[in-house]
C-alpha positions in Angstrom: 0.0 0.0 0.0 1.3 3.4 -0.9 2.2 6.0 1.7 0.1 9.1 1.8 2.0 12.4 1.2 0.8 16.0 1.5 2.6 19.2 0.5 2.7 22.6 2.1 3.2 25.2 -0.7 2.3 25.0 -4.4 5.4 26.8 -5.8 8.4 25.6 -7.8 9.8 23.3 -5.2 6.5 21.6 -4.5 6.0 21.1 -8.2 9.3 19.2 -8.5 8.3 16.9 -5.6 4.8 16.3 -7.0 6.2 15.7 -10.5 8.6 13.1 -9.1 5.5 11.2 -7.9 3.7 11.7 -11.1 6.7 10.5 -13.2 7.1 7.4 -11.1 10.3 8.3 -9.2 8.5 7.8 -5.9 6.2 4.8 -6.6 5.9 4.2 -2.9 3.8 7.4 -2.4 0.5 8.8 -3.3 0.1 12.6 -3.3 -3.2 13.2 -1.5 -3.3 17.0 -0.8 -1.6 20.3 -1.2 -2.0 23.2 1.3 -1.8 26.7 -0.1 -2.9 30.2 0.6 -4.2 31.3 -2.7 -7.4 29.3 -3.6 -7.0 29.6 -7.4 -3.3 28.7 -7.5 -3.9 25.9 -5.0 -6.7 24.4 -7.1 -4.7 24.7 -10.3 -1.8 22.8 -8.6 -4.2 20.1 -7.2 -6.0 19.6 -10.5 -2.7 19.1 -12.4 -1.3 16.7 -9.8 -4.6 15.0 -9.0 -4.8 15.7 -5.3 -7.0 17.6 -2.9 -6.6 21.4 -2.7 -6.6 22.6 0.9 -6.6 26.0 2.5 -6.6 24.7 6.1 -4.1 22.4 7.9 -7.0 20.6 9.7 -8.4 19.6 6.3 -5.0 18.1 5.4 -4.7 16.3 8.7 -8.2 14.8 8.3 -6.9 12.9 5.3 -4.4 11.1 7.5 -1.2 11.7 5.5 1.9 9.8 6.8 4.3 12.5 5.5 3.9 16.2 5.0 6.6 18.1 3.2 7.0 21.8 3.7 8.2 23.8 0.7 6.7 27.1 1.5 8.0 29.4 4.3 9.3 29.7 7.8 5.8 30.9 8.8 4.4 27.5 7.7 6.9 25.7 10.0 6.0 28.0 12.9 2.3 27.6 12.3 2.0 23.9 11.5 4.9 21.8 12.7 3.5 21.0 16.2 0.0 20.3 14.9 1.3 18.0 12.2 3.5 16.0 14.6 0.7 15.8 17.1 -1.7 14.7 14.4 0.4 11.6 13.6 2.3 12.7 10.5 6.0 13.0 9.9 7.1 16.4 8.7 9.9 17.2 6.2 11.2 20.7 6.6 13.1 23.0 4.1 12.6 26.3 5.9 14.8 25.2 8.8 15.6 28.8 9.9 12.3 28.8 11.7 14.0 26.6 14.3 16.2 29.6 15.2 13.3 30.0 17.6 14.8 27.5 20.1 11.6 27.2 22.1 9.7 26.1 18.9 12.5 23.6 18.1 12.4 22.1 21.6 8.6 21.9 21.6 8.6 20.3 18.2 11.1 17.6 19.4 9.0 17.0 22.4 5.8 16.7 20.4 7.4 14.3 17.9 8.7 12.1 20.8 5.3 11.9 22.4 3.5 11.0 19.2 6.1 8.7 17.6 6.5 11.0 14.7 9.7 12.5 13.2 11.1 15.8 12.0 13.1 15.3 8.8 15.4 18.3 8.0 16.2 18.4 4.3 19.7 19.1 3.2 18.7 21.5 0.5 21.7 23.0 -1.3 24.3 21.7 1.2 23.5 18.2 2.5 26.0 15.7 3.9 24.4 15.9 7.3 25.1 12.3 8.1 28.8 12.9 7.4 28.8 16.0 9.6 27.1 14.1 12.4 29.7 11.3 12.0 32.5 13.8 12.3 30.9 15.3 15.4 30.5 11.9 17.1 34.1 10.9 16.3 35.7 13.8 18.3 35.7 14.2 22.0 36.2 17.9 21.6 33.9 20.2 19.4 34.6 20.2 15.7 35.4 23.4 13.9 33.0 24.1 11.1 33.2 26.9 8.5 30.7 27.3 5.7 31.5 29.7 2.8 28.8 30.6 0.3 29.4 32.2 -3.1 26.7 34.6 -4.3 26.3 37.0 -7.2 26.5 40.7 -6.6 22.9 40.9 -7.8 21.9 38.5 -5.0 23.9 40.5 -2.5 22.1 43.7 -3.7 18.9 42.3 -2.1 20.6 41.8 1.3 21.8 44.1 4.1 25.4 43.4 3.0 25.3 45.4 -0.2 27.6 48.3 -0.6 28.4 50.8 -3.4 30.5 49.5 -6.2 29.8 45.8 -5.6 28.0 45.4 -8.9 31.2 46.3 -10.7 33.7 44.0 -8.9 36.1 42.0 -11.0 37.2 39.5 -8.3 35.6 37.8 -5.3 34.9 40.0 -2.3 33.9 38.9 1.1 30.8 40.7 2.3 29.9 38.8 5.5 31.7 36.9 8.2 29.9 35.7 11.3 28.0 32.6 12.5 25.0 30.6 11.5 23.1 32.2 14.3 24.2 35.7 13.3 23.1 35.4 9.7 19.6 34.2 10.8 19.4 37.0 13.3 20.4 39.6 10.7 18.6 38.1 7.7 15.9 35.7 8.8 14.6 32.8 6.8 16.8 33.2 3.7 19.8 31.1 4.6 17.8 28.0 5.7 20.5 25.6 4.6 23.1 27.3 6.7 21.1 26.9 9.9 20.2 23.3 9.0 23.9 22.5 8.4 24.8 24.0 11.8 22.2 21.9 13.6 23.8 18.8 12.0 27.3 19.8 13.0 28.8 22.3 15.5 25.6 24.2 16.4 24.3 27.6 15.3 26.5 29.7 17.6 29.7 27.8 16.8 29.3 27.3 13.0 31.2 30.0 11.2 29.7 31.4 8.0 31.1 33.6 5.2 29.5 35.1 2.1 31.6 35.9 -0.9 30.3 38.1 -3.7 31.6 36.6 -7.0 31.3 38.5 -10.3 29.2 36.7 -13.0 28.3 33.9 -10.6 25.1 31.9 -11.0 23.5 29.1 -9.0 24.6 28.0 -5.5 28.0 27.1 -4.2 28.7 26.1 -0.6 32.0 24.9 0.8 31.9 23.2 4.2 35.2 22.8 6.0 35.3 20.6 9.1 38.3 20.1 11.4 38.5 17.8 14.4 41.0 15.8 16.3 40.0 12.6 14.4 38.7 13.8 11.1 38.9 16.6 8.5 36.3 17.2 5.8 36.2 19.6 2.9 32.9 19.5 1.0 31.9 21.7 -1.9 28.4 21.5 -3.2 27.5 23.3 -6.4 24.1 23.4 -8.0 22.6 25.3 -11.0 19.6 26.6 -9.0 17.6 25.9 -5.9 15.8 22.9 -7.4 18.3 20.8 -5.4 16.2 21.7 -2.3 13.2 19.8 -3.7 15.3 16.9 -4.8 16.7 16.6 -1.3 13.1 16.1 -0.1 12.6 13.5 -2.8 15.7 11.7 -1.4 14.3 11.7 2.1 11.0 10.3 1.0 12.8 7.6 -1.0 14.9 6.6 2.0 11.9 6.6 4.3 10.1 4.1 2.2 13.0 1.9 1.1 14.3 -1.3 2.7 17.8 0.0 1.8 18.7 3.4 3.2 21.6 5.4 1.8 23.1 7.6 4.5 
């Protein structure tokens, strides 16, 4: 029997996940519902992917999904996570920066534990979480983690880190140095993958984070450097666009349903 899946959000990332089911990449699942805010857009999505359009989380939960994947916003994580977990469904989260609210994170863990449900944090554009956790477990002292993100000057122009002359640079220029917690405090809900990576490794306050503006750059590029007494890692993840976030959700769903789990 197929597992029931519902989606939160009816944008680009949800379309990729839903298409993976429609194309047969996830034969173990049936898409039963999509939750959206705009009635017309939600119905259009539901009609194309043959699922129920929903504007209320309670309507989704009444359908008894086993998994709900969030591909919408941090507000959705804040509003729905505890209700989903208490309602008996596992949740897959992309907007991990919402868990910068430590009280929400701790309540969600408690709710999941009490209801035998799980919180799956998707790797998005970084990933390698199992390897980062392994490195952390191997060392008796805290590991040193540094993440460096390459971004185009155009992207930086939409952030608090923009400065005059950046659009005409001819070589990479560092525009931010701080921690995973700092970037979320300054620029909430944008660098979800950084916060997620920090949770899987050294923690938000100890994970260092840099942003480099790179001329003529497109896509995503994250370098994760880990140093410990027993291990050293140097991971670079490049992707053409943020579609990789949706495919990381597809990977989680595949592993959750498969007798063989690739970690």
